[in-house]
N, C-alpha and C positions, 0 to 999 in steps of 0.2 A: 246546650254542650260546642267546646272550642269547634270551629271546622278544620277540617285537615289543612287546607291553607294556610288556617290562623295559626294554627301547631304548627306548622313548615318553620312560619316566619320565627316563631315563638323561639323555636330552636336551632334556627339560624343564628339567631341574636346570641343564644346562650353561646353556640358556638365559635363567634365571632368573639366574645367579650373572654372568652377561658381560654382562646389562641394567645390573646391579648395581653392575659393576665402572666398565661405562663411565660411568654417571649420573656414578661420582665425579670420572672423569677429566676431564668434560666443567665439572662443577660447578669442579673443581680447576686444569686448562688448557681453558677455554673454544676456542681459537683453534688453528686445526689447524698451522698452521706451528710453534705452538709446544710440541703434543702430537707435531710430529713430531721435533721436536729431543731433546724428553726421549726419545724412542722411540730416539734415536741411539744415546743416552748407556746406556739399557738395554740395546740390543742389544751393545755393545761389553763390556758386562760379562758379560751371559748368555751370548754367544759365546764368552768367554773360557772360562767354566766349563763350558760344555759339552765346547769344545773338549779341555779336560784332562780330564775325564771321559772319554769316548772313548779318549784317549791310555793315559791309564791302564787303562781297561775293557783296550784291546788287549793292552800292556805284561803285565798280570794273565793273561790267559787266554792270554797266550805260554810266561809263568811257570809254567802248571797243566798244559799241553796239549804243547807240541810241543820245551817244552828238556829235559824229562825223558825224551823218547824218546832224544835225544842223549847221554844218560848211561848209559843201559841199553848192555849188552855183550853179544856173542853175536846168536844169532838173535834173542832177543825183541829189540835194539835197533833190528834191520832190519827185523823186522813192524812198528817201530811208528812209524819213519820213516816209513815205505811209508804205511800205515793211517791214522795223525793226520792228514796234511793232506789224503788221499783222501778221508777220514770228513767231515772238517770244509767241504769243497768241496761232499762229497754233498747233507750236511744243506741249506749253505746254498742250492744248487740246488734242493733241495725249498722250501725258505720263497719263495727268489725266483720259484717259476714257479705257486706256490699261493697266497701269502700277498701279498708284496711285490714285486709284478713290475717296479713303477717305480724301485726299490733297483740293477737293474744297475747295471756300468760305474764310472768315474770319480765322476762326479756333475757334474763342470765343461760336460759336452756338455748334460745336461738344463738347468742353471741358465742357460748361454746362449740355452738356446730360448725357457724360460719367458721371461727377459727381453728377448728380439729381438722372440719375436711373442705375449707375453700382456701380461699386467698383472701380470705379475711373482709368479704363484700359483708354490711349490712347497709341493705338500701335505705336513702336518706327518704324517701315517700314512708319506706315503716318506722323510721325514728319519728319523724314528724306527725305521723298515725297514732304511736303510744304516746305522743306530746298531749295530742288534743283529746283521746278518748279515755287515758289514764285522768288526767285532769277532770274530765267531767264523771269520769263513775266514781273517784276515790271523793273527788269533791262534793258529788249527792250521797255519801254515806257508805259505800261499799266498805267490807272490809278489807282494805289491801292495803297493800305499802307503796312507797313511792320509789323505796331505793333502787328494787328491782330494775322497774322502767328506767331512771337514769343511767343504770347501765346501758342500756339497748340506745337509749338517745342519745348517748355521747359514741359510743363504739359507734353510730351512726354517723355521726360525725366526723369523726377518724376518717372513715371509709370514705366521705364523699369529700374533704379535705383532700387526701391521696390522691383522687382519682382528678381533682381540680388541678393538683400540681404536676400531675403526669408521673407520680411514684410505682417506680416499679412494682408489680403484682407480690412478690415476696417478700419486700419492705412495706407494700400495702396493708399485709397482714400482721404485720408486726408492729404497725401502728394501732391495730384493733383494740389489743391489751391496755396502750397506752391510752386511749380515750375513755375505756370501762375504768380504769385506775382514777381516774380524773374524776369521771362521776362519782364513784365510791366514795372517795375523801372528799365531795362537796357535798355530797347528801348524807352522811354522815360526821362531817368537820372530822374525819380521822385519817389525815394521809398514811400515817404508819398502818393502818389496820387495811386502808387500799389495796397496800402494794401486797401484804401478805393473802389477803385476799386472791387478788388476781393469780398471784400464784402457785394459790392451791386451789381454786374453782376453775380459772379460764385457761391457765397454761400449763398447769400440772404437775410444773416443776420449778426449781430456779435455775430459769434461764439466764445466764449471765447477759449477754445481746441486746436481751429486753428491759432488763432489770433497771439499768439506767436512764432510759429512757419513762419507765413506768414509776420510778422516783420520784422524778425532774415534774410529770406532770398531774401526779396527785400531790404534789407540794404548792405546785402552783396555784391548783385549784382550790384547796383550803385554803389559800390567803387569799384566791379571789373570794371565796364564799365570806371568809369574815373581815373582810373589808366591805363588802356590802351587807354582812345582816349583823354583824359584831362579834367579838372574840369571845361568844359565851360556847360553854359546853352543851348537847342536842337536851339534856336531863340536869335540871340542878339537883345535886346529891347534898344533903347535910354534909358540912364535915365533922368530923370524929369517928367515922365509920371504921372499924378495923376488929382484930379476932380479941375480943375480951374476954373469951372463956376458952380452954384447950376442949371441952367438952362440948362444946357447941361442934365442933370437927365432925363428929357423929353424925347431927344431924345435917351440918354441908355437905356429907357422903350422901346420903340417905336422899335429901334432895337432888344430888346429882341421880340416883337412880332411880327417883319419880322421873327426872327430864327422860331417862330415857325410855320409860315405860309411855311417858305422854307422848313423846315423838314417835314409838312405835304405832299407835292410836291414830295419830295425825294423820301419819305416811296410809294407814291403813282407809284411813275414811277418804283421804282427797283422793287415793289413786282408784279406790274402789266406786266412786261416784263419778269420778270424771271418766272410768272406762263405761260405766252403763248412760252418761250424756252421751259417749259414741255413738254406741251401739244402738239409742235408741232415740238420737237426738238429730240426726240429720234431717227431717223435713222442715223444724220449726226451731232451726242451728239460731236464728235469729233473737229468738224469745228465751232461750234458756238462763241469758245473763239475768234474765228479768226476776227467774223466780230466787238467784242469788239476791238481789236487792229486795225481793220483799222478804225472805228468811231473816235477812239482817234487820229491817225496817220492825219486824215484828216481834224480833227479840230486843231490840233496843228499846221498844217502846214497853216489854215486859220488866224491863233493867228499871226505866226509868220509876214507873208505877209501885215497882216492889222498892228500888234504894234511893230513887230520885234522884238519879246520877244518870250519865251519860259514860261511854267509853265503848262501846261495840259499834260503832260505826267510824270510817276513816283510819287513821291509825291509832289512834288512842291515845299519843303521846302525853296528855294534859291530865289524865285520869291515870297513865302510869306514873308518871311524877307523884302522886299523892300517895302510891304504892309503895314511891322509894322514899318519902318521908314518913310513912309509919302511918300514915292516916284513915287507912282500910281496916274496917273491919273484917273478920272471917269470913262473912256470908255474902260480903262483896266483893272480896278477891276472889273465891271458890265459883261466885255466881258468873262473875267477869269474865273468868279464865273459860267455863263452859260455853258462854254465850260467842264469846270471841272465838272459841274452838268452832265451832259448831256455824259461825254465818262465813270466817275464812273459809272452810272447806268447800262452802255451797258455791261462793261469792268467785271461790279462786276454779274449781270445778267445772261451774258452768260455761267456762268461756270467756272468764272475764277478763280484762286490761290490770294488772295489777300487781304487787309483789310480796312476797311473802316475810321478808324482814322483819319487819314495822308488826306486824301481828303474832311470830314467833317470838319477837324480844316482849311483847304485850302480855302474852299467854306464860313469858317465863317470867317475867315479875310477879305476876299473879298467884305462881305456884313459889316463889321463893316467898313472896309475903306471908303464904299461909304455911309454911316449914319457921319463918319469924314466930309465929302465933305457936305454932307446935314449943319452940324452943321454950318459947316464956313461961306456955305452960306446964312443960315434964321437967324441965331444967333449972327452971323457977330462976330467971335468967328475965333481966329488967328489960322494958319496952325500949329501952332506947336504941340498941341495936336491929329495930324490927325492919327498918329501908334495906340494912345490910343484906339481907336473905333474899330478899328482891332483888337487890343490884344483882346479887351470885346466880338468882334465879335465870335472870334475862342471858347471861353467857352460856349457862348447864342448857339451855334448852338450845340457842342458838348452835350450840357446837353437837348437841344431840341430831337439830334436823338439818341443818346447811352441810355439815361435816367439814367444818372448816377449823379445827381446835385450836388453833394457833391464833387466826383471826377473832376469835370467841372470846379469847382474853386481852385481846390488846385493844379491840374495838368497845369494850365496855370502858376500859381504863378511859381512850380517850371522850369516848361521849360523856362520861360523868364528869371527868376530871378527877378521880377517885382512886388511890393507887395503893390503899390498905388494906386491900382486902386480897391481897396477894395469894396468899396460900388457901385460904376457904374459895375462891374460885379456880383454881385449878384443880383442888381436889372434886370438885363438884363439875366444872368440865369434864375431866377426864372421865371420872364416874359416868356421865353420861352420854357421852361420844363413845366406849368403848360398849356398855349396856345396848345404845340404839347399833353400832357397826354390829351385833351378835345379832341381835333380833331380826335386821333388816341388811343385809353386806350391802345393797346399793345404795350412793347416796341420793337424795331427794329428786337433784338436776338431773341425774344420768337416769333414775327408774322413771322421770317424765318422758326423757327424750325416747327411750327403750317402750314405753307404750304408745310414741309413735313410730315405732318402727326402726329408731333411728342407735343405732350400738355404738356406744363411746369410742371413738377412734383409736384409742390406745389398746383396747380390747380388741376391736378389728385387726389390727396389725398385729398383735401377737397371737392370733388365734391359729391353733393348728389347724382348723378346719379348712382356712385358706388352703392348705397342701393339696386338696382334694380338686381347685381351680386352676384353671390355664388363663394366662391371660387374656386370650381370647373367649372366655368365658363372660368376663368384668368389661372387659374394654366397651365402651361405645363406638358405635361404627356411623352413626349419620353425622354430619360434620360441617361447622359452617369455614369454607374454606376460603383463600383470596389469592387471584391471579397473579403471577411475577410480573404480568405486563402493566399492570395498573400505577397508576402514578400515586405517589404516598397520598394528596388531596382527593384520589375520587376513592383511595381506602378507605380512608378517614369519613368521607359521607355515607360510604359502603355500611362499616361498622359503628358508626358514632350511638347509634340508637339500639345497639346488641348489648346485652347484661355480661359479656365474656371478655377478658382480657388479653388469650393470648391464640392466634389464627395459624395455621397450616398454611404456608405459603405453596402452589403448585406451580409447575411450567405450562409450555401449552400442550406437553404431554403425558400432564397429569401426574407428573412426579414430584416426590419431595423436595423442594428445595433447603427447606427448615421452617422455623417458626418465628415470628412476629408479635411481638406486643403492642396495644395499641399505645400503650404510657409513650417507647418509642417513636413510635408514627407522629405522634402527637409531638415529641421533643423534636424529630428533625425536621415536620411542621414549623414549629416556633423559631429554628433557628435557617429559616429561608430554602428549604428544598421541598419544598412541596410539590415539583415537580419532579423528582426523582422517581425511578421506577422500584416498585415494591421488591422485586428482585434482587437489587443491589443491597436492599437490609435484611431478610434473610440470611438465619446464620442455621448451618447445619448443626444438628442437636444430638446430644446422646438419645437413642431411643431404644424399645424393649421386642423381644419377638414373642409373637403369638401365642407360638406353642410353651412358651416358656412356663414355670411354676408359679403362681398367683405371689404365695409367698417369696420366694424367691426377685420377682419381681419387686415387692414392698421394698425390701432388704437392701434392693438396688436402690431403688430412688430414696430412701433412708437417707445411707452413706453418699448421694450426691448433692442431697439438700432437694430434692425436685418433690414440689405437689404432683406433676402432671407431666407424662413422658409422652414423644407417640409411640405409637407401634406398627410397626412394618413387618412386612411380609420376606420371602425369597432375597431382596435386594433391599439394601436400605431408603430406596430412593420410592418404594412401592408402600403406599401409605394406607394401613387397613383401619386404624382406629387411633383412639386415646387414651390413655390410661389416668386417671386420678384417682388421689387418696378417697374423692367419697365415690368413686366404683368400688373402692374397696371395703367403703362402709356399707356398702349395698350389698357386696356380694357374703360379708360377714353376717348380713340379717337374715339374707338367703339361705345362708348354711344354720344358721340358728332358726330357720324356722318363724321368724317373724313375718320375714316380707311375704307378698303376695304371690302363690305359685306363678309359674313357669319359668322361663327366661331367668336369666340371671339379668343380663343385660340389654334394657330397650331404653334409654334415653335419647331423645331426637334430636341432639346437639351436638354431643361428642365431649363436650366439659363439664355437663352438672350429673349430679344426681336426679336433681329436681324432687321429682314425688314420683318415677317412675317403677319404683321398687318399694310402691306402698302407698295405700288409697289415703286420699288426704281429706279428711273430715273436719268440717269449720266447729264443729263443736270442742274441738280440744285445744287444752289451753296454748299445745307448740303448733304455730303453725310454719311450714316451710319456708325460710329465707330467700331469698333472692338468688336462684340457680347461682352456684357460688363461681366466682372467676377460676382460670386458670391458673395454678403457679407460675411462676417465672422460672424455668427449667437452669442446669447451674450455669449454662455459659453464655449465656444471655448479658448485654449491657448492664454493665455497674452504673 
């Protein structure tokens, strides 16, 4: 274990290197908006390389670990098919429990909550943990996908680069979806779908200020991915798929309806087992993922013995390609769909590290292929279009489960390079989306967050229940403050290892002078002002009164574009606390009955929701992200 002195020296070296790099960047690109653009380009290229490295690592692990098990014969083959995913998941569970607790789940919920309730920080440590654990777990056969983890990994890279170059907290938050979009683009080789997915799922609307950066990063990441891995779609679809018979539209519509029903079953199974694991698995949380690996291994073994094929383990894309080519029988299609359904539910709900995109696409392809055989049997159509139904099924189930209807159309086009099935795809996707939304109104990622006690921020902000709260009910009061008499160099040494980005500055009489961001302190030090006093840098900010209605405070914060504001008493210099949007989320959860009983605000740092308003259960697929940084108040330095 690293000694405190060694850790201090390491931290000092990192600080010196960071300061020199920042001084160089400020000299070359002094204005933040220009640095932001440069970082966007850098992120696009970096995330493309990171995504390729991640996917190559998973593929290498599969070739080394799980694929040789399927080549063995007799008792040794049975044993290794069972032990490989079980052992990999067990080791992953130990790492997730003791080393990387924030790397559980797919990664998309973590990025959503970081963007919505904080200033857009996803810890680099968590991103590295997601890379390592997901590679191990998926590479040893767990039935999870690589795409969701890629989102968190690239978002963590974006957050780390923004902090390294002292980007202001507000702009750091804006870089989070830029990195996430680059990750999705490289994961699917689908830059257009990446833009729509980030708009639909992470941002929540079409934010013009973010769109250009998201587009640039997604395009660059896709270019990097294609230059390294080749300009080939993820799936090879035979040419000539099209709507040959108008009567088949009825079957496509039925496929969409079935996708909605399958999505409902998937929701209930996933959330139900996950809730059970959370209730009963605290003591042996590290061992739960092994159950998912064991179930996956048993199902893979059963499918191998019965059908003589694989497809249950990992993403199953090679088997899915066979379905897209119309080469699988009805028994194989249905068996693989059911086996992947059960394996994914167990792997994800028991607390593994991996995504849902690939399993959903796999199940949708198997369901669609089954309807293709139904079309052939009932309507007497030929078998030339069997793969077309598998292709449409992929999009329909994606729309029903992920609830990103635009992305569900575009991602199929880009992943396959086929545009001839626009009408069937839109009909099936719309039917699946509408039925799934009617049966289960909450999207899957929001449902996972709500199960962890995290309400969607947009829902929290719009909640009429907030009118019953005062600002004093939700604000945090135990604050990390800085002294106006400190030098910038001393202040940076004080806060360098803290996870926050904005600090209140008090004078010797404990009066509030203003707020200061770590990024601004670092920029001034890089500019040669290390000896300046912190009080000279603090600026008076907009503030909130403690007795104001929480709903009014939220409206004002939205109008000012602030994610956090100081709360003062009778005098503007009397600091009582801080209110962040994450505190609003906590108050909403308390009002809705999802939080632990007791007072609403009990955060110990003043800028984070942390987990004070809910219990952290390590069996959860969602672990709280790094306590969120404060947002840049509206009058801070541009």
